[in-house]
C-alpha positions as CSV (number, residue, x, y, z in Angstrom):
1,X,49.2,23.5,-30.8
2,X,52.0,24.9,-28.7
3,X,52.5,28.5,-27.8
4,X,56.2,29.5,-27.8
5,X,58.0,32.7,-26.5
6,X,59.4,34.6,-29.5
7,X,62.6,35.2,-27.7
8,X,63.2,31.5,-27.5
9,X,62.8,31.3,-31.2
10,X,65.3,34.1,-31.8
11,X,62.7,36.7,-32.6
12,X,62.3,40.2,-31.6
13,X,60.6,43.4,-32.7
14,X,63.8,45.0,-33.5
15,X,64.2,42.7,-36.5
16,X,60.9,44.0,-38.0
17,X,60.3,47.1,-40.1
18,X,58.0,49.7,-38.9
19,X,55.6,49.1,-41.9
20,X,54.5,45.6,-40.7
21,X,54.2,46.7,-37.1
22,X,51.9,49.6,-38.1
23,X,49.6,47.3,-40.0
24,X,49.4,44.7,-37.1
25,X,48.8,47.6,-34.5
26,X,46.1,49.2,-36.7
27,X,44.2,45.8,-37.0
28,X,44.6,45.1,-33.3
29,X,43.3,48.5,-32.3
30,X,40.2,48.0,-34.5
31,X,39.6,44.7,-32.5
32,X,40.9,42.0,-34.9
33,X,43.5,39.4,-34.5
34,X,46.6,39.9,-36.6
35,X,49.9,37.9,-36.9
36,X,52.9,37.7,-39.2
37,X,53.0,34.5,-41.1
38,X,54.9,32.6,-43.8
39,X,58.4,33.0,-45.0
40,X,59.1,36.1,-43.0
41,X,58.9,34.3,-39.7
42,X,60.8,31.2,-41.2
43,X,63.7,33.3,-42.6
44,X,64.2,35.2,-39.2
45,X,64.4,32.0,-37.4
46,X,67.1,30.8,-39.9
47,X,68.9,33.9,-39.5
48,X,68.2,35.2,-43.1
49,X,67.0,38.7,-44.0
50,X,63.3,38.4,-45.3
51,X,62.5,40.2,-48.5
52,X,58.9,41.0,-47.2
53,X,56.5,40.2,-44.5
54,X,52.9,38.9,-44.9
55,X,50.1,39.5,-42.3
56,X,47.0,37.3,-41.6
57,X,43.9,38.3,-39.6
58,X,40.4,37.3,-38.9
59,X,39.1,40.5,-40.6
60,X,37.6,40.0,-44.1
61,X,39.1,41.9,-46.9
62,X,36.3,44.4,-47.0
63,X,36.8,45.0,-43.1
64,X,40.5,45.5,-43.7
65,X,39.6,48.1,-46.4
66,X,37.5,49.9,-43.7
67,X,40.5,50.0,-41.3
68,X,43.0,51.4,-43.8
69,X,40.8,53.3,-46.2
70,X,42.6,54.5,-49.3
71,X,45.8,52.8,-48.3
72,X,44.2,49.5,-49.0
73,X,43.3,47.7,-52.3
74,X,41.5,44.4,-52.5
75,X,42.9,42.0,-55.2
76,X,42.4,38.5,-56.6
77,X,39.4,36.7,-57.6
78,X,40.4,33.0,-57.0
79,X,42.1,34.1,-53.7
80,X,41.0,37.4,-52.4
81,X,43.7,39.6,-50.6
82,X,44.1,43.0,-49.2
83,X,47.3,45.0,-50.2
84,X,47.9,47.7,-47.7
85,X,50.4,50.5,-48.4
86,X,52.6,51.7,-45.5
87,X,54.7,54.4,-47.0
88,X,56.8,52.9,-49.7
89,X,56.1,49.4,-48.4
90,X,53.4,47.1,-49.5
91,X,52.0,44.5,-46.9
92,X,50.0,41.6,-48.0
93,X,47.1,40.9,-45.6
94,X,45.1,37.6,-45.9
95,X,42.1,36.4,-44.2
96,X,42.0,33.2,-42.2
97,X,40.8,30.5,-44.7
98,X,38.5,27.7,-43.9
99,X,37.8,24.4,-45.9
100,X,35.3,25.1,-48.6
101,X,31.8,24.0,-47.9
102,X,31.5,23.0,-51.7
103,X,34.7,22.7,-53.4
104,X,35.1,24.5,-56.7
105,X,37.8,22.6,-58.5
106,X,39.0,21.6,-61.9
107,X,38.7,18.2,-63.5
108,X,42.3,17.5,-62.1
109,X,41.4,18.8,-58.6
110,X,42.9,22.1,-58.7
111,X,41.0,24.7,-56.6
112,X,39.5,27.4,-58.7
113,X,38.0,29.6,-56.0
114,X,39.1,29.7,-52.3
115,X,37.3,32.6,-50.4
116,X,35.9,30.8,-47.4
117,X,36.7,32.7,-44.1
118,X,37.4,30.7,-41.0
119,X,39.5,30.6,-37.7
120,X,43.3,30.5,-37.2
121,X,43.0,26.7,-36.6
122,X,41.3,26.1,-39.9
123,X,43.7,28.5,-41.7
124,X,46.8,26.6,-40.4
125,X,45.4,23.3,-42.0
126,X,45.0,25.1,-45.4
127,X,48.7,26.1,-45.6
128,X,51.1,24.0,-47.8
129,X,54.4,23.6,-45.8
130,X,55.0,23.2,-42.2
131,X,57.8,25.6,-42.1
132,X,55.4,28.4,-43.5
133,X,52.6,27.7,-40.7
134,X,54.2,29.7,-37.8
135,X,52.0,32.6,-36.5
136,X,54.0,35.4,-34.8
137,X,52.5,38.2,-32.8
138,X,55.3,40.6,-31.9
139,X,53.6,42.8,-29.6
140,X,52.5,39.8,-27.4
141,X,56.0,38.1,-28.0
142,X,54.4,34.7,-28.9
143,X,54.8,32.2,-31.7
144,X,51.9,29.7,-32.5
145,X,53.0,26.4,-33.7
146,X,50.3,24.0,-34.8
147,X,52.4,21.3,-36.5
148,X,55.9,21.1,-34.8
149,X,57.1,23.5,-37.6
150,X,59.9,24.6,-35.2
151,X,61.4,21.1,-35.3
152,X,61.2,20.9,-39.1
153,X,63.2,24.2,-39.4
154,X,65.6,23.0,-36.7
155,X,66.3,19.7,-38.7
156,X,65.9,21.4,-42.2
157,X,63.1,19.2,-43.3
158,X,60.6,20.2,-46.0
159,X,57.3,18.7,-45.2
160,X,53.9,19.2,-46.6
161,X,50.8,19.3,-44.5
162,X,48.3,16.7,-45.3
163,X,48.5,14.2,-48.2
164,X,51.1,15.3,-50.6
165,X,49.1,14.0,-53.7
166,X,46.1,16.0,-52.7
167,X,48.0,19.1,-51.9
168,X,49.8,19.0,-55.3
169,X,46.4,18.4,-56.9
170,X,44.8,21.4,-55.1
171,X,47.7,23.7,-56.4
172,X,50.2,22.2,-58.8
173,X,52.4,25.3,-58.3
174,X,53.4,23.7,-54.9
175,X,55.8,21.5,-57.0
176,X,57.7,24.6,-58.0
177,X,57.7,25.9,-54.4
178,X,59.0,22.6,-53.2
179,X,62.1,22.7,-55.4
180,X,62.6,26.5,-54.6
181,X,62.6,26.1,-50.9
182,X,64.8,23.1,-51.1
183,X,67.4,25.0,-53.2
184,X,67.1,28.3,-51.4
185,X,67.1,26.9,-47.7
186,X,69.1,24.0,-48.3
187,X,66.3,21.7,-46.9
188,X,65.8,18.0,-47.4
189,X,62.5,17.1,-49.2
190,X,60.4,14.8,-47.2
191,X,60.4,11.2,-48.5
192,X,56.6,11.2,-48.8
193,X,56.9,14.1,-51.4
194,X,59.6,12.3,-53.3
195,X,57.6,9.2,-53.6
196,X,54.7,11.0,-55.5
197,X,56.9,13.6,-57.3
198,X,56.9,11.9,-60.7
199,X,56.9,13.2,-64.4
200,X,53.1,12.3,-64.5
201,X,52.4,14.4,-61.5
202,X,54.2,17.4,-63.2
203,X,51.7,17.2,-66.1
204,X,49.2,19.0,-63.7
205,X,51.2,22.2,-64.3
206,X,49.6,22.3,-67.7
207,X,46.3,23.4,-66.1
208,X,48.0,26.3,-64.4
209,X,47.6,29.8,-66.0
210,X,50.8,30.7,-68.1
211,X,50.8,34.1,-66.5
212,X,51.2,32.5,-63.0
213,X,53.9,30.1,-64.2
214,X,55.8,33.1,-65.5
215,X,55.6,34.7,-62.1
216,X,56.8,31.6,-60.5
217,X,59.6,31.3,-62.9
218,X,60.8,34.8,-62.0
219,X,60.9,33.7,-58.4
220,X,63.2,30.8,-59.4
221,X,65.4,33.2,-61.3
222,X,65.7,35.8,-58.7
223,X,66.1,33.7,-55.4
224,X,69.9,33.7,-55.6
225,X,70.3,29.9,-56.1
226,X,69.5,29.5,-59.7
227,X,72.5,27.3,-60.4
228,X,71.3,24.9,-57.8
229,X,67.7,24.7,-58.8
230,X,68.2,24.3,-62.5
231,X,69.4,20.6,-62.3
232,X,66.4,20.0,-60.1
233,X,64.1,21.2,-62.6
234,X,65.4,18.5,-65.0
235,X,65.5,15.8,-62.5
236,X,62.0,16.1,-61.3
237,X,60.5,16.5,-64.9
238,X,59.5,20.1,-64.5
239,X,61.8,21.7,-67.1
240,X,59.5,20.5,-70.0
241,X,56.5,22.0,-68.3
242,X,58.0,25.5,-68.1
243,X,60.1,25.7,-71.3
244,X,58.7,24.8,-74.7
245,X,61.5,24.3,-77.0
246,X,64.6,24.4,-74.7
247,X,66.4,21.2,-74.5
248,X,66.6,19.9,-70.9
249,X,70.4,20.4,-71.0
250,X,72.4,22.8,-69.0
251,X,75.2,23.9,-71.4
252,X,78.1,26.1,-70.5
253,X,76.4,29.3,-71.5
254,X,73.4,28.7,-69.3
255,X,75.4,27.6,-66.4
256,X,77.6,30.7,-66.6
257,X,74.6,33.0,-66.8
258,X,73.0,31.2,-63.8
259,X,76.2,31.7,-61.7
260,X,76.5,35.3,-63.0
261,X,72.9,35.9,-61.8
262,X,73.5,34.4,-58.3
263,X,76.6,36.5,-57.9
264,X,74.9,39.7,-58.7
265,X,72.0,39.0,-56.3
266,X,74.6,38.1,-53.6
267,X,76.4,41.4,-53.8
268,X,73.1,43.4,-54.0
269,X,73.1,44.3,-57.7
270,X,69.8,44.5,-59.6
271,X,68.9,41.9,-62.2
272,X,66.4,41.7,-65.0
273,X,64.7,38.3,-64.8
274,X,64.0,38.7,-68.6
275,X,67.8,38.5,-69.3
276,X,67.9,34.8,-68.2
277,X,64.9,34.1,-70.6
278,X,67.1,35.5,-73.4
279,X,69.9,33.1,-72.4
280,X,67.5,30.2,-72.3
281,X,65.8,30.9,-75.6
282,X,69.2,31.9,-77.5
283,X,69.7,28.4,-79.0
284,X,66.0,27.9,-80.3
285,X,66.4,31.5,-81.7
286,X,69.7,30.7,-83.6
287,X,68.1,27.5,-84.9
288,X,65.0,29.5,-86.1
289,X,67.2,32.2,-87.7
290,X,69.0,29.4,-89.9
291,X,65.6,28.2,-91.0
292,X,64.6,31.4,-92.4
293,X,68.1,32.1,-93.9
294,X,67.9,28.8,-95.7
295,X,64.6,30.0,-97.3
296,X,66.4,33.0,-98.7
297,X,65.0,35.6,-96.2
298,X,67.2,38.7,-95.6
299,X,69.2,38.4,-92.4
300,X,67.5,41.3,-90.5
301,X,64.0,40.0,-91.4
302,X,65.0,36.5,-90.5
303,X,66.2,37.6,-87.0
304,X,63.0,39.5,-86.3
305,X,60.7,36.7,-87.4
306,X,62.7,34.1,-85.6
307,X,62.4,36.2,-82.4
308,X,58.7,36.5,-82.7
309,X,58.3,32.7,-83.3
310,X,60.4,31.7,-80.5
311,X,58.7,34.0,-78.0
312,X,55.2,32.8,-79.3
313,X,56.0,29.3,-78.9
314,X,57.4,29.9,-75.2
315,X,54.0,31.7,-74.5
316,X,52.3,28.3,-74.6
317,X,54.0,27.5,-71.4
318,X,54.8,30.9,-69.7
319,X,53.4,34.1,-71.1
320,X,56.3,36.7,-71.0
321,X,55.0,40.3,-70.6
322,X,55.2,42.6,-73.7
323,X,58.0,44.8,-72.2
324,X,60.0,41.7,-71.3
325,X,59.6,40.3,-74.8
326,X,60.9,43.7,-76.3
327,X,63.9,43.6,-73.9
328,X,64.8,40.0,-75.0
329,X,64.6,40.8,-78.7
330,X,66.7,43.9,-78.2
331,X,69.4,41.9,-76.5
332,X,69.4,39.4,-79.4
333,X,69.6,42.3,-82.0
334,X,72.4,43.9,-80.1
335,X,74.6,40.8,-80.7
336,X,74.8,41.5,-84.4
337,X,75.4,45.2,-83.8
338,X,78.2,44.6,-81.2
339,X,80.0,42.0,-83.4
340,X,80.2,44.2,-86.6
341,X,79.9,47.8,-85.4
342,X,80.6,50.7,-87.9
343,X,83.5,52.7,-86.6
344,X,81.5,56.0,-86.8
345,X,78.8,54.4,-84.7
346,X,80.7,52.9,-81.9
347,X,80.5,55.7,-79.4
348,X,76.7,56.1,-79.9
349,X,76.3,52.3,-79.6
350,X,78.2,52.3,-76.2
351,X,75.5,54.8,-74.9
352,X,72.6,52.7,-76.3
353,X,69.8,52.0,-73.6
354,X,70.4,48.1,-74.2
355,X,74.2,48.2,-74.5
356,X,74.9,46.9,-71.1
357,X,72.6,44.0,-71.2
358,X,73.8,43.2,-74.9
359,X,77.4,43.4,-73.9
360,X,76.8,41.2,-70.8
361,X,75.2,38.6,-73.1
362,X,78.0,38.8,-75.6
363,X,80.8,38.5,-72.9
364,X,79.0,35.5,-71.4
365,X,78.8,33.9,-74.7
366,X,82.5,34.5,-75.2
367,X,83.6,33.1,-71.9
368,X,81.3,30.0,-72.5
369,X,83.4,29.2,-75.6
370,X,81.4,30.6,-78.3
371,X,83.9,31.2,-81.2
372,X,81.5,33.3,-83.2
373,X,82.0,36.4,-81.1
374,X,85.4,36.9,-82.7
375,X,86.8,38.3,-79.3
376,X,84.6,41.3,-79.5
377,X,83.4,40.8,-75.9
378,X,86.9,41.4,-74.7
379,X,87.2,44.4,-77.0
380,X,84.1,46.0,-75.8
381,X,85.1,45.2,-72.1
382,X,88.4,47.0,-72.5
383,X,86.8,49.8,-74.6
384,X,84.6,50.9,-71.7
385,X,87.7,51.5,-69.3
386,X,89.5,53.7,-71.8
387,X,89.9,57.5,-71.8
388,X,88.6,59.6,-74.6
389,X,91.8,59.7,-76.5
390,X,92.3,56.0,-75.9
391,X,88.9,55.3,-77.3
392,X,89.7,57.4,-80.4
393,X,92.8,55.4,-81.0
394,X,91.0,52.0,-80.4
395,X,88.4,53.0,-82.9
396,X,91.0,54.1,-85.5
397,X,92.9,50.7,-85.1
398,X,89.7,48.8,-85.3
399,X,88.9,50.8,-88.5
400,X,92.1,49.7,-90.0
401,X,91.7,46.1,-89.1
402,X,88.3,46.1,-90.6
403,X,89.5,47.6,-93.8
404,X,92.4,45.1,-94.0
405,X,89.9,42.2,-93.5
406,X,87.7,43.5,-96.2
407,X,90.6,43.9,-98.7
408,X,91.8,40.4,-97.8
409,X,88.2,39.0,-98.5
410,X,88.1,40.9,-101.9
411,X,91.5,39.5,-103.0
412,X,90.7,35.9,-102.2
413,X,90.3,33.8,-105.5
414,X,86.7,33.0,-106.4
415,X,86.1,29.4,-107.5
416,X,84.9,29.4,-111.0
417,X,83.3,26.4,-112.7
418,X,85.4,24.8,-115.5
419,X,84.4,26.0,-119.1
420,X,82.3,23.6,-121.1
421,X,83.2,25.0,-124.6
422,X,86.5,25.7,-126.1
423,X,85.3,29.3,-127.1
424,X,84.9,30.1,-123.4
425,X,88.6,29.6,-122.9
426,X,89.5,32.1,-125.8
427,X,88.1,35.2,-124.1
428,X,90.7,37.7,-123.5
429,X,90.9,39.6,-120.2
430,X,89.6,43.3,-120.2
431,X,92.4,45.9,-120.0
432,X,92.5,47.5,-116.7
433,X,92.8,51.2,-117.8
434,X,93.6,53.4,-114.9
435,X,90.8,55.9,-113.7
436,X,91.6,59.6,-114.2
437,X,92.4,61.2,-110.9
438,X,91.3,64.8,-111.5
439,X,87.6,65.7,-111.7
440,X,88.2,67.6,-115.1
441,X,89.9,64.5,-116.6
442,X,87.1,62.3,-115.6
443,X,84.4,64.7,-117.1
444,X,86.4,64.9,-120.3
445,X,86.7,61.1,-120.5
446,X,82.9,60.8,-119.8
447,X,82.1,63.3,-122.5
448,X,84.2,61.2,-125.1
449,X,82.4,58.1,-124.1
450,X,79.2,59.6,-124.4
451,X,80.1,61.1,-127.8
452,X,81.3,57.7,-129.0
453,X,78.1,55.9,-128.0
454,X,76.0,58.7,-129.6
455,X,78.0,58.4,-132.9
456,X,77.5,54.6,-132.8
457,X,73.8,55.1,-132.3
458,X,73.7,57.8,-135.1
459,X,75.5,55.6,-137.5
460,X,73.0,53.1,-137.0
461,X,70.2,55.7,-137.9
462,X,71.9,57.0,-141.0
463,X,73.4,60.1,-139.4
464,X,77.0,61.0,-140.5
465,X,79.9,62.1,-138.4
466,X,79.4,65.7,-139.8
467,X,75.8,65.9,-138.9
468,X,74.9,69.3,-137.1
469,X,73.8,67.5,-133.9
470,X,77.3,66.0,-133.5
471,X,79.0,69.3,-134.2
472,X,77.1,71.3,-131.6
473,X,79.3,73.2,-129.1
474,X,78.6,75.3,-126.1
475,X,78.3,79.0,-127.1
476,X,79.9,81.4,-124.7
477,X,77.3,84.1,-124.2
478,X,78.1,87.9,-123.8
479,X,76.7,88.5,-120.2
480,X,77.2,92.2,-120.7
481,X,74.1,92.4,-122.8
482,X,72.1,90.6,-120.2
483,X,69.7,92.5,-117.9
484,X,69.4,91.0,-114.5
485,X,66.6,91.7,-112.1
486,X,63.2,93.0,-112.7
487,X,62.5,95.0,-116.0
488,X,59.9,97.7,-116.8
């Protein structure tokens, strides 16, 4: 172990938020050791802006609870932690871990329970990557380095502590973390890891909870380097372990969506991780829709059932939360509504809660070369920038084009099978009698048609044309003799 001055590592308290300092100070004041550890220290040394900071201490979770009271909540069963709330910030506080006296593992070697408390030296040995094993105490201005992690950061080397095979067996999710760190930090993966990182090793991910794999997939989608990590998922055989029916092929649509996601994160815009799941599952969704349509199912029902099938199938690998599933299905449904909107519903559609996500999805499809969008992505893009009067003119023009397209479709000749009998060729066409324009003329025509039909029916029953029922006329009553209102 070597103790380094924080200033030589480029670290100072000015870089830290008050929330993490308050947590460390409270634990230290209560008589415990407390350090910042993990990605926060690593990112500060690399000149990056950490998303959060994690603390580690020799206090047990129950003792941490005593220090912070109602501000603390203990979570986790497999790996017990304390969550401390400092204002709006959440600080994760872990206790020094020691090697288990009796390992509780699965048949594949994955650790199922890890709540054995120990010293800082034992805790360092339990961590996965060397670059995440630096312990920083800002008040003392020191950094504890047990494994030459500073050199690994300097040379951008991603190295596992201990035997890589054993570390992957203990927690298969470390394979995902390996690719995430390599893509995000632009680090070189250690040759010892590459040697055992095989498709057979990735089969261990099947033992991991689908809920946990979903959380890890969200970290991949939101780290800002999605376009770089996707080819790595295919190269190392992890793609098939994360996605059920998605072919390991990065098409133009997926690539554009990945770049768009990275750009939004770079400029500080918010993203919904479920959006990229909608992109990935789009092709399986279309294939499932075609299956139901070929069975004669109505289009709306086919889309609904296809969405349920695809998401249920994906749940065998990563269980997408219910609210995210609803978001994905609504984005898919918006594609139909945006492609063929009714003119009177365009304004309301542009104010729909899922309009923005559906529009982004449609525009990405169009830019990726999907001809089925019919240019509506560009139309909606221009529509959003128009004034109220321009929008009205655009809707009117769209309505005229829509009506023209319908008339053209109606006038197209319909292919009729050739007649098999000579009698079929002798049928004369019906006379196209013009429809009366006025309402009175239409009523008179309908009356004559009904009278003719009734006469034909009556003749079949033996009733002549001079029968009283056919001579009935409406009698005009003398309303002067009618008493209106209550009578005595």
